[in-house]
matplotlib code that plots the C-alpha trace (Angstrom):
import matplotlib.pyplot as plt

x = [-28.4, -25.1, -24.5, -25.5, -22.3, -20.3, -19.5, -19.2, -22.2, -22.3, -25.6, -26.0, -27.2, -29.0, -32.6, -31.9, -30.1, -26.2, -24.1, -21.3, -18.7, -20.7, -21.1, -17.4, -16.6, -19.0, -17.6, -13.8, -12.4, -15.5, -15.8, -19.4, -21.8, -25.6, -26.7, -30.2, -31.3, -30.4, -26.8, -24.8, -21.8, -19.2, -15.6, -14.4, -16.5, -15.1, -11.6, -12.4, -13.5, -9.7, -8.7, -11.2, -10.4, -9.7, -8.0, -5.9, -8.9, -11.8, -15.2, -16.0, -19.5, -22.2, -25.6, -28.2, -31.6, -33.6, -34.3, -33.2, -29.6, -29.4, -27.8, -24.5, -22.0, -21.8, -18.8, -16.7, -17.5, -16.8, -13.6, -12.5, -13.5, -16.2, -19.3, -22.8, -26.2, -29.9, -33.3, -35.4, -38.7, -39.4, -41.2, -43.0, -46.4, -46.3, -45.3, -48.0, -50.4, -49.6, -49.6, -53.1, -54.1, -52.9, -54.9, -58.2, -57.2, -56.7, -59.9, -62.2, -60.7, -59.9, -57.2, -59.3, -62.4, -60.6, -59.4, -62.7, -64.4, -61.7, -62.2, -65.8, -67.1, -69.7, -73.2, -75.0, -75.2, -75.2, -75.6, -72.7, -70.3, -66.7, -67.5, -64.8, -64.0, -64.6, -61.7, -63.2, -63.4, -61.1, -57.7, -54.4, -51.2, -48.1, -44.7, -42.0, -43.3, -40.9, -41.9, -44.0, -45.5, -47.1, -48.3, -50.2, -51.4, -52.6, -54.5, -56.2, -57.3, -58.2, -59.7, -61.2, -61.8, -59.4, -58.0, -54.1, -51.7, -47.9, -44.7, -41.4, -38.1, -39.3, -42.6, -43.9, -46.2, -47.0, -48.3, -50.4, -51.9, -52.7, -53.9, -55.1, -52.7, -51.6, -48.1, -47.4, -44.0, -44.3, -44.6, -46.5, -49.4, -49.8, -49.8, -52.5, -54.9, -54.8, -57.2, -54.6, -50.7, -48.4, -44.6, -42.3, -39.1, -35.6, -33.9, -31.3, -30.0, -32.5, -35.5, -34.9, -37.7, -39.2, -42.3, -42.0, -44.3, -44.6, -45.6, -47.9, -49.9, -50.3, -52.4, -56.1, -57.4, -59.4, -56.3, -54.2, -50.5, -49.2, -45.4, -44.0, -40.7, -38.2, -39.0, -36.9, -38.4, -41.2, -40.6, -42.3, -42.7, -44.2, -46.6, -47.4, -48.1, -50.4, -52.4, -52.9, -54.1, -56.3, -53.9, -54.4, -57.1, -54.8, -51.7, -50.5, -47.0, -44.9, -41.6, -40.3, -37.9, -35.8, -36.5, -37.1, -38.3, -41.5, -41.8, -43.4, -47.0, -47.6, -49.2, -51.7, -53.2, -56.2, -55.9, -52.5, -52.1, -48.7, -47.1, -43.4, -41.6, -43.5, -44.8, -42.7, -43.5, -45.3, -43.9, -43.4, -41.7, -39.3, -38.4, -37.9, -35.6, -33.5, -32.9, -32.1, -29.5, -28.0, -28.0, -26.0, -23.6, -23.2, -22.7, -20.1, -17.9, -17.9, -16.7, -19.6, -21.3, -24.3, -27.7, -28.4, -25.1, -25.4, -23.7, -22.0]
y = [-39.8, -39.8, -43.7, -43.2, -41.1, -44.0, -42.4, -44.3, -43.4, -44.1, -43.8, -43.7, -46.9, -45.0, -44.0, -41.3, -38.2, -38.8, -37.8, -35.5, -38.2, -40.1, -37.3, -36.7, -40.4, -40.7, -37.5, -38.7, -39.0, -38.0, -35.1, -34.0, -34.6, -34.4, -33.3, -32.9, -30.0, -32.2, -32.5, -29.8, -28.9, -26.6, -26.0, -28.9, -31.4, -30.3, -30.5, -33.9, -35.0, -34.5, -34.6, -35.7, -38.6, -36.3, -33.5, -32.2, -30.2, -31.6, -31.9, -29.7, -29.2, -29.6, -30.1, -29.5, -31.3, -28.4, -24.7, -23.3, -24.0, -23.0, -26.1, -25.0, -22.9, -20.9, -18.6, -21.3, -23.6, -21.0, -19.9, -23.6, -23.1, -25.6, -24.7, -24.9, -25.4, -25.8, -26.9, -23.8, -23.3, -27.1, -27.3, -23.9, -25.3, -28.1, -26.2, -23.6, -26.3, -27.9, -24.3, -23.7, -27.1, -26.5, -23.3, -25.2, -28.0, -25.6, -23.4, -26.3, -28.3, -31.2, -33.0, -32.7, -33.9, -36.9, -37.8, -37.3, -39.6, -42.3, -42.3, -43.2, -39.9, -39.2, -40.2, -38.0, -34.5, -31.5, -27.8, -26.8, -29.8, -28.9, -25.4, -24.1, -20.7, -19.6, -18.9, -17.3, -13.4, -13.2, -11.5, -13.4, -11.8, -13.2, -12.6, -13.0, -12.4, -14.9, -17.6, -19.8, -16.7, -15.3, -18.5, -19.0, -15.4, -16.4, -19.3, -17.1, -14.8, -16.7, -19.6, -18.3, -14.3, -13.4, -10.0, -10.3, -8.1, -8.7, -7.7, -7.9, -6.2, -4.7, -3.6, -5.5, -3.0, -5.6, -8.2, -5.4, -4.6, -8.2, -9.3, -6.1, -6.8, -4.1, -3.5, -3.4, -1.8, -2.5, -6.4, -5.2, -3.8, -6.9, -9.1, -7.0, -6.9, -10.5, -13.3, -15.9, -15.3, -17.4, -17.2, -17.7, -16.2, -18.0, -18.5, -15.9, -14.3, -11.5, -14.0, -16.2, -15.9, -13.4, -14.5, -14.4, -13.8, -9.9, -10.4, -13.1, -10.8, -8.3, -10.8, -11.0, -13.7, -15.1, -15.2, -18.4, -18.7, -21.0, -21.9, -23.9, -22.2, -22.8, -23.9, -21.5, -18.5, -19.1, -19.2, -22.5, -22.0, -18.8, -20.3, -23.1, -20.6, -18.4, -21.4, -22.6, -19.3, -18.2, -15.3, -16.6, -19.2, -21.6, -22.7, -25.1, -25.8, -28.1, -27.2, -27.6, -25.3, -28.2, -30.9, -33.7, -33.0, -31.0, -28.4, -30.4, -29.6, -28.6, -32.2, -31.7, -29.2, -29.4, -26.1, -26.8, -29.0, -30.5, -32.0, -33.4, -31.1, -32.8, -29.7, -30.5, -34.3, -35.5, -38.1, -35.6, -32.8, -35.0, -36.6, -33.0, -32.2, -35.4, -34.4, -30.7, -31.8, -34.4, -32.0, -29.3, -32.1, -33.2, -29.5, -28.8, -32.1, -31.6, -28.2, -25.8, -23.6, -25.3, -23.5, -23.2, -21.9, -20.3, -16.8, -16.0]
z = [-25.7, -23.9, -24.2, -28.1, -28.2, -27.0, -23.7, -20.4, -18.3, -14.5, -12.9, -9.1, -7.6, -4.9, -4.9, -2.3, -1.9, -2.2, 0.8, 0.2, 0.1, -2.2, -4.5, -4.6, -5.5, -8.1, -10.0, -10.0, -13.3, -15.3, -17.8, -16.7, -14.0, -14.3, -11.0, -9.3, -7.0, -3.9, -4.9, -2.9, -5.1, -4.2, -4.9, -2.3, -4.4, -7.4, -6.1, -4.9, -8.5, -9.5, -13.2, -15.7, -18.3, -21.0, -19.5, -16.3, -15.4, -13.2, -14.9, -17.7, -17.1, -14.3, -16.0, -13.2, -13.9, -12.7, -13.5, -10.1, -9.0, -5.6, -4.8, -6.7, -5.4, -8.7, -7.7, -6.3, -9.2, -11.9, -10.2, -11.3, -14.8, -14.7, -16.8, -15.3, -17.0, -16.1, -17.5, -18.1, -20.2, -20.3, -17.1, -17.1, -18.1, -15.6, -12.5, -13.5, -13.8, -10.4, -9.0, -9.9, -8.9, -5.4, -5.4, -6.3, -3.9, -0.9, -1.7, -2.3, 0.5, -1.8, 0.3, 3.4, 1.6, 0.4, 3.9, 5.3, 2.7, 3.0, 6.9, 6.3, 8.1, 5.0, 6.1, 3.6, 1.9, 4.4, 3.5, 5.2, 4.9, 4.4, 2.9, 0.8, -1.1, -4.6, -6.9, -9.8, -9.8, -6.6, -6.8, -7.2, -6.2, -8.0, -6.4, -9.2, -12.7, -14.4, -16.8, -14.3, -12.6, -15.5, -16.8, -13.6, -14.1, -17.6, -16.1, -13.4, -15.9, -18.9, -17.0, -13.8, -14.6, -11.6, -10.9, -11.0, -9.4, -9.3, -7.7, -9.2, -9.5, -12.7, -14.3, -17.2, -19.2, -21.9, -19.3, -17.6, -20.9, -21.8, -18.4, -16.8, -14.2, -11.6, -10.5, -6.7, -6.2, -2.4, -1.6, 1.5, -0.5, -2.5, 0.7, 2.2, -0.8, -2.5, -1.7, -3.3, -3.1, -5.5, -4.9, -7.9, -7.0, -7.0, -3.7, -3.0, 0.4, -0.3, -0.8, 2.2, 4.7, 2.1, 3.8, 7.7, 10.6, 9.9, 6.3, 7.1, 9.5, 6.5, 4.6, 4.9, 7.5, 4.5, 2.3, 1.1, 0.3, -2.4, -2.7, -5.7, -5.7, -3.1, 0.5, 2.4, 0.9, 3.3, 7.2, 7.9, 11.5, 11.2, 8.4, 10.9, 13.6, 11.1, 10.0, 13.4, 15.0, 12.0, 10.8, 7.1, 6.1, 4.3, 2.5, -0.1, -0.5, -2.8, -1.7, 2.0, 4.1, 5.3, 2.7, 3.1, 6.9, 7.6, 10.5, 13.3, 13.6, 9.9, 9.3, 12.3, 10.4, 7.9, 6.4, 4.4, 1.3, 1.0, -2.0, -1.9, -4.5, -7.4, -9.4, -12.4, -12.1, -15.1, -17.6, -20.2, -18.4, -16.6, -19.9, -21.6, -18.7, -19.0, -22.6, -22.3, -19.5, -21.8, -24.7, -22.4, -21.8, -25.5, -26.6, -23.9, -24.3, -28.2, -27.6, -28.3, -25.9, -24.2, -24.7, -21.2, -19.8, -16.5, -16.5, -13.2]

ax = plt.figure().add_subplot(projection="3d")
ax.plot(x, y, z, "-o")
ax.set_aspect("equal")
plt.show()
């Protein structure tokens, strides 16, 4: 889409996370940057890009290839007159599907059973072999009722007859009416009552380590925690210890606190399913994300307001 405009497009030659120096060098002289969630961009990086090819200003737009944009220091970037955009909506269904796949995988011990089978340990049917937990008609607690959280709740109610409770900064009467959901003003109440807890809040100073040792202890010993939002929302050391000591029954995470590094000891545990930040990783969704990011750049460089402008 960008090359079709006759524009010069520089693509990173590295199939890995760029260093700050590499990121600074790549943006020099360009009018737009299409960033990934691993690209940490602040005012110093923008300053290092210098004037763009068509103006004295640095880049005109940073189009983030993600819904979340905690990799961008939005205050410092906005102060430099640079627009920022993200790619909302297009990955809602995919992430919700992956979230529910994790719920089913940890409850039915899918990953553990696969490992068991590949190791040649299966010698015949047994009545108590790798017993899991039913999902149907259990209670799902949703933390953060945005697009993805509400879609996960939809699958829970419509597909598995689950009861849903949710915690959010604001109450949603229409959602409660449609899904028979129960609002929990206090997060602690949701944690103590739900059988499965799914996290769908953005990473902010207020949500960092939202799930910590104290809050994990509020959960039922039969409960499961699922996180497909951002890794630092969960204190990973506290989660490891809770899983190891039986404070909670299991967990499934697609995002890690210190990506790409996992907290030591997590991979030794059988009661956790771990995927490598691939909740939106389908061919259809990643293609749509690219198209949205490119559209944002095209609109900005042609003098129009990009559709997914991030307001600071």
